[in-house]
N, C-alpha and C positions, 0 to 999 in steps of 0.2 A: 284734185287727187284724193283718193280715199285713204283714210288712215286706219291702221289696225289698232284696236283697243285691247286685243287679247291675242296672245300667241297661240298658235295651233298646238294642242296638247298631244303628247305621246299617248297612244292607246294603251291602257293598262291591260296587260295580257291575261291577268287573272285577279279576281277579287274574292277568291274563295276563303281567304283568311280575314276578310273585312266584314264587319257586321252588315247585315242586309239593309239597304236603303229602300225607302218607299217613295214612289213617285206617283202623283195624281196628275193625269193629263185631262185638261178641259178642252173640249172640241165642239164645233158647231156643224162641220161639214163632212167631207169625204174621209178625212183622217189619215192622209198619206204620211204626214209628219209623225203622227202618233205611231203608226205601224213601223215606220222607219226607225224611230227611236227605240222602240221595244225590240225590234229585230237586231239592231246594233248591239244592245246590251246582251242579248242572248248569244249572238255570234261571237262575242268577245268574252263570254263567261263572266260577266260583271254581275256581282251579287246585288240584285235589285228586284223588287216586285212592283207591279203597276195596277192601277185602276184607271178606268176611263169614265169620265162624267161628261155628258153632253146635254145641250139645251134644245135639241131638235130631234123630235121623235123619228123623223124620216132620215136622219143623218146616216150616211154610209159607214161612218166610223163604228156603228154598232155591229155591222157585218164583219168588219175587220177584227173587232174585239172578240167576237164569237170564234172566228177562225183561229185567232191567236190564243184562245183560252184565257182571256183577260176579263175579270169582272167589269161590268159596265152598268151605268145608272143614268136615268133620265131625270131632269129637273126643269121646272118652269121658273118664271120670273119671281113668283111669290117665295118659292123655296130658296131662291138665290139672294133676293134683296130684302125680304121681310122676316121670314120665319127662322132663318138661321139653319135650315136643314142641311144645306150644302156644307156649311162650315162644320156642323156636327159630324157629317160623314167623313170629312177630311181629318177631324180630330180622332174619330174612332179608328180610321185607317192608320193613323200615325204618320201622316205625310211629312217627309223630310223636304220635299220640293213640289211645287205646283207648276206645271208646265202648260202654257197656253199654246195650243196647236190649231190655228184657224178658229179661235174662239172670238166671237164678235161682240160680246157684251162687256160693258165697263165693269171692272172689279169693284165691289162695294168697299167703302172705307174700313169697315170693321174687319173684313177679310185681309185687306192690305196690312192693317195694324197687327193682326194676329200672326201674320207670316212676313215679317220685315225681311227684305232681300231673299225671300224664299218663293217668290212668284216671278216667273220669267215668261217673256213673250217674244215671238219672232215676227218682224214686219217685213213685207216684201219690197222694201225700198230703202234708200239711204237717208234715214232721218237726219235732220228735221224736215227734209223735203217729203212731200206726199204722205203725210201722216195726219192723224186726227179722225174725228167722227166721219163715217162714210167712206173712208179711204181703206178699203180692203179688197182682196181678190183682184179681179180683172179691172176694177175701177182704178186701182193704183197704176197698173200697166198701161191703161189707156191714157192716163194723165202724163205718164213718162214719155210715151210715144208722141203725144200731141205737143209736148214741150220740146221735142227733138233733142232729148238728152243723149249724150254720148256714152253714158254709162248708167247702170242701175245696180241693184244688189240687195243685200239684206242687212237688217239691224236686229241684233238680239239684245234685249234690254230687260232690266227689272221693271216691275209694274208699280205704279203709284195710282193716285185717284183720278188721273187724267189719261185720255187716250194717247199712247205713244210718246209719253214724256218722261218715262223713268230713265235712270242712269244706264248708259250704254255699256254693254259687256263686249260685244264684237260687232264689227262691220266688215263685210266682204263684198267685193264688186265684180262686175262683169262688163266688158265693153259691148256696146250696142251698134248694130248696123242700122243706118237710117231707113233702110227698106223693110225692117222687121215689123211685124204686126204685134199688137198687144199680146196675142196668144203665144207668139214665138218668144217674146220677152219673158212671159210667164214661165215658159219651159226652162229658159236659162236660169232664171231666179230660183226656180224650184230645185234645180240641181245644187245650187249653193245652199239652200235650206237643208236638203238631205245630207250634204257633206258636213256642215258645221253644227247644226243644232244638236245632234246626239253627242258630239264631242264636248260641247259647252255644258250640256246637262251633266255629263260624266264629271267634268272638271269641277263644277260647282258642288256636286255631291261629295266628292272625295278629296278635294284640294282646297276647300274654302272653309 
C-alpha cells in the first residue's frame, strides 16, 4: 500500500498580495514538467517568476522556455561542479526554490548546503524502489514492468548529496495492468507528475 506523506493542497486562487517568489527549474530533457509547473502558476495567478537552467544544449526545454517567455541558460559540468557559476546565477536570481524537472546530474554538496530544504526533485517510481544512479526515464519503467509490479507512481522529495535519498514530501500511486508496456506505464506516471508537482511546489513556496 502506498502512503501519502503530503495532503493535497487547495489551489490558492490568487497570490497578488503576496511577495513574488522566485523559482529556478533545472532540466536536462524535454521539459514537460517545467512547462506544466510554469503554466499552472500562470493559470492560477500565483505570484512567481521563473528561470530555466539546463545542462544539455539540445534539450527541448529551451524551446519551451522561449515559447513561454522564460529566461533560460545552459551550463556544463565545470560550471556546475567546479567554478560555482550555476550557484552564482541562482544567488543573483534570488531563488526561493530550486526545482529539478528531469535533471540527471547529482547536485553538488555546496549547492545542497547553500539551499537546505530548498531543492526538490521528482522521481518516476515509488522510492526507495527503482531509485539511484542510472534509474531515470524509461529505465525506471522497464524495471517496474520486468518486476511485474502491481503499482507504480511518483516520489517528490528534497535533495541531498545522494541520488534519490532525500526526505520524501509526497508519494502518489497508480495501479498497473500486467499487459502494459514501459511506455504505457510512463504515460500513467507522467499524469501523476503533472497533477502533483506544481501543487507541491506551490505549497513549499507559500506554506513552509
